[in-house]
N, C-alpha and C positions, 0 to 999 in steps of 0.2 A: 309232319316230318319228325325224325328222331331229335331228341334233346341233345344239344352239343355237350361234350364233356365239360366238367366243372372248371377246367382251366381255360375255357373259352376257345379252345382249338376248334377249327372248322373241319368237319368230316369231308373227305374228298374220295371219290371213287375213280379209279383209273381203268382204262381198257387197253389190252395189248394183244398182239398177234401171238397165237399159241403154236406149238410145234406142227399141228395139222393144218395150219394156215400160213406156214413159212416163217414163223418167229420162234422166240424162246420164252415168251411170257406165260403168265398163269391164267389170263382171261380177265376177270374183274377182281380188283384188289381194293382194300380200304386203307386210306392214309389219314393222317391228322396234320393240318396246317396251322402253325402258330401265326396269327395275323399280325403280330407285333414284329417278329423277326423274319418271317418268311421261311422258317425252318420247317421241313416236312419229315415225318417219321411214319413208319408202318404202324397201323393200329393192331397191336399184338393180340387184342381180344377178338379180332375178326379174321377168320380164315378166308383166303382168296377162294373165289368160285371159278371152277374151270369152264368158262364160257368160250367156245371155239371162235377164234377170229374176232374178238370184241373190239372193233375198230371205231365205233362211235356209241356214245351213251346219251340217253335223253330221259328226263324225269317226268313222271306223271304229275299233273298240276295240283292234285289234292291227296294222292295216296302215297304211301311209302313204297313205291315201285319205280324201278328204272327199266328201260328197254335198251337192248344191245343189238347191233348188227352182228351177224356171224358171217364175216366176209370170206366166203369160200365159193368155189365154182357152183356147188349145189345151192347155196344161198338160203339162209334161214334168219329169223329174228327171235330173240328170247326176251322173256319178262323175268325180272329179278326183284324179290322183295328184300327190304332192309328194315328190320324191326327196331324197337326202342334202343337196344344196345348195339345196333349196327350190323347184326348178324345177316349175312347174305345167303339167300335160299332161292332155288329155282321156283318160279311161279308157273306151273304148268309146263307143257312140252314146247320146245321150239316149233315155230310155224314156218312154212315155206314163205320166202320173202317176195316171191313173184318175179324173180330174175336171178342173175348170177352176180356175185361179188357185191352184196349190199354194203354201202359205204356211209350212209347217213340216214337218220330218221328223226322224226319229231312227233309230239303228241298234240292233237288239237286242244285248244284251251278248255273246251268243254269236257275233256277227259274221256270221250267215247270212241275216238278214232286215232289210230297210229298210221302215219304216212312214212313210207320208206323209199329211198332212192337207191336203185340197183345200177351200179356202174356198167354192168355187162362185161363183154370180153371182145376178143378180136372177131369173133363170129356171132356173138349174141348182142342184140341192141340194148341200150339203156332203157329202164322202165321205172315207173312210179306206181307203188302199190298202196292200197288202203286196207287196213284190218279193223274190224270191230273189236272193242275192248269190253270185257265184262265189268260188272259193278265193282269187283275186287281187283280189277286191273289185268286179269288174265287175257291172253290173246285168244280171240275167237276167229271165226271164218273171215277170209278175205272178201271184200265187198266190191273192189274194182281194181283194174290193172290197165294202165295206159302205156303204150309202147312208143318210145321216141324214135323219130326218123331224122336223118340228116347226116352231114359230114363236113369236114373242113380241109384246109390245105396242108396241114402238118402231117407229113408221112410218118406212119407208125403210131400215131396217136389219134388221128381224126378220120380214119376210114369209115367209121360208123358213129352212132350216137353213144354218149356216155353220161347218163344222169349222175350228178355228183352231190347234190344237196337238195333238200326239200324243206321249206319253211313257210310259216304264215307271215303275212304282213302285219304291222303293228295293230291295225284295226281288226284283224282276224277275218277279213272279208275274202282275201285271195290266198291261194297256195302258189308259191313260186318254186320252180324247179330249175336249177342250173344244168346245162348240158355242155360238158367240156368238148365232146366230139363234134357237136353241131354248131358250136359258137352261138348259143342262144340261151335265153332265160324264158321258160314257158310258164304262163300264168293260167291257173285253173280256178274254178269255183268248186268248192266242196259242198255237196248236198248233205247236210247233217242229218237228214231223215233216212237217207238210203246209203250213205257212204260212197257215193259215186262222184267222179270228177268230170267237169265240163270245161273244155279248153276255152279260155277267155281271150288270150293274146299270145302271140309269139314275138319276142323281143330279140331281134338280131344283135349280136355283139360284133366287135371288130373281127375280121377274118383272121384266123390263126391265133386268137387271143386265148381260147380255152378257158372260159369262166369256170371257176372251181367252187368258190364259196362267196356268199353275200353277207353283209352286215348292215342293218338299218340304223340310221340316225334316230334318236329317240322321238323326234317329231313325226317321223314317218314320211317326210317329203323327200328325203335323200336316202340313197342306198349305195353302198360301196362294194365293189367286186374285187376279189383276188383273182387275177388272170394268170393261170398257171403257165400257159405256153408262151405268152409274150412277156412274162415277168413284169407285169404292170399292176397298178392299183387304179381303178377307175371310179369316179364319182358320177352317179346317175340321178337325174330327177325322177321321182316316182309319183305317178298319178294314181292316187288311191281310189279314184272313181272308176278307172278302167283297168288298173293293174298293169299299166305300161311303163317302160323305162326309157329314158332318153339320156344318152351319154353326154356329160358336160365337160369333163376334163380327165386326163390320165397322166400318171407319173410313173417313173421306174420304181419297182419295188425295192431295189437295192442299188447302192452306188458301186458295189463290187462288179468288176467287169471281166476278171480273169478266170471265172468259173461259170459253168452253166447254172442257172438258178430257176427254181420253180416255187413261186409263192404257194403257201398252203392255207393255214388258218388265218382268219381275219376277225377283228373285234372292234367295236366302236364304244367310246366312253358314254356313260349315262348323261353327261352334260352336253354331248353332241359336238364337242370341239376337237376330239382326238380320235385317231384311227391307228391300229397297230396290225402288223402282218408278219407271219413267219416266213423266213426265206430258207428253203431247202437247197443247199448248194453253197450259198454265202454263209449259212449257219448263223444267221443273225435274226434279231427282231427289230423291224424298222418302225419308227414312230412318225406320225404325220399330224400336222395341225390343219384344221379346216379354216380356210380364209375365203369366205363367201362360198363358192362352189369349187374351189381349187384346193388340192391337198399340198401342203408345204412340208418338205422333209424336216424332221427335227433331229435326225440322227439314228444310229443303229447301235445295238449292244450285242455281245455274244449271247447265243441262245442257251448256253449251259450244256451244250452237247452238239451232236451232229444230226442233220436231217430233221429240224424242228417241224412238226406237223400240226398237232392240235394246239389251239390257243384258247384259253378260257379265263374270263375275268372272275376274280374271287377276292373279296374284302381288301381292295386296294392293291392287289397283285395280279399279274398275268401268269397263269400256269402254262408252262411250255413243255409239251411232250416231245422229247427228242428220240425219234424212232431208232436210228442206227446205233447211237451210243447207248441206248437204253437208260436214259436219265430224264428225270422230271425236275424242272427248275421253276422257282417262284421269283419273278422280277417285280420289284416294287414300282408302282406307278407314282411319279412325282406330280406336284400340282401343275407343272407346266406341260404335262403329257410325256415328258422324257422318262426313261427307265433306269433304275439302278442296276448295276451289275448283279447277276444272280447270286443268291445265297448258295453255298456249295450244294449242288443238286443231289437228289436221291436216286440211287441206282434202282431202276425199274425196267427189267428186260423187255425190249420190243414194245415199249409204251407208245401209244399213238393218240390217246385222248384222255381228258380228265373232266370230271363233273363235280362241282362243289354242291353239297347238299344243304 
């Protein structure tokens, strides 16, 4: 990875919706985060890269390469290199994502496979795609595509399947894909010789909950879900042998009752004691403490903008991408899991995600 600047600032990449994807952003931009103050500034030495609809970023485990969803109806994914001074450059051409509106992706720990969740649309189902990666990180041919099926009771959101996230469990044994439309988390085995997926389990979630994103506790025995449609956060037992989830407890994502709310991003602390979630509508970040298998609310703080979507841990801070206000805020995480009010946020039009390098 690139060497951080001499002042020990942390390099951060942001992704935003571009004009061709319904936003005002530039695509992928480079920032610097001061870990002491939480102040963020643009890296003036690095020009933004116009990546269409860059709604989620994921880093290669060993190369100076990141991957971006290009969230449009046509659906592509891009590879971006970042060299020693942080310069952003396209790495090959975008590749078809295997569906419409790709919204999340992750790289297998071995560095050979990229997995992408395609949300779909009103008429196209959600899908999960696998791409082979070259030795230099370039995107190669797709090796598999699975189509999700199912629906839920929420009119206008659950007429069909909507894959929303794809991630590896902590042991790297199973691939988990959330499906907001089908109220399910689907578990797959990835054959690392062929790049194909085999379904291992279908984990039903509460009807109408709309599971959006998951975050694992560091031990891997618990996983937390941000449930977009029911505005809840749920703690699940995870069986690493079978890839199955069992719901244990659920709590409201926010105490705000006078506005509609949709939880978005979720993160768990490295110590396993705390969980945080973004609240789109309430425009807060909620903090929870894990007591056994129950999440206890610790309070909420303003998100530093409106419609907080992406949530990323970075050197003692939570980076919050506020989509509608176009602001990126850094909230300091205190020892008890609560959050400091954000440092004055940085204006970043249509920002939806951040990635600390």
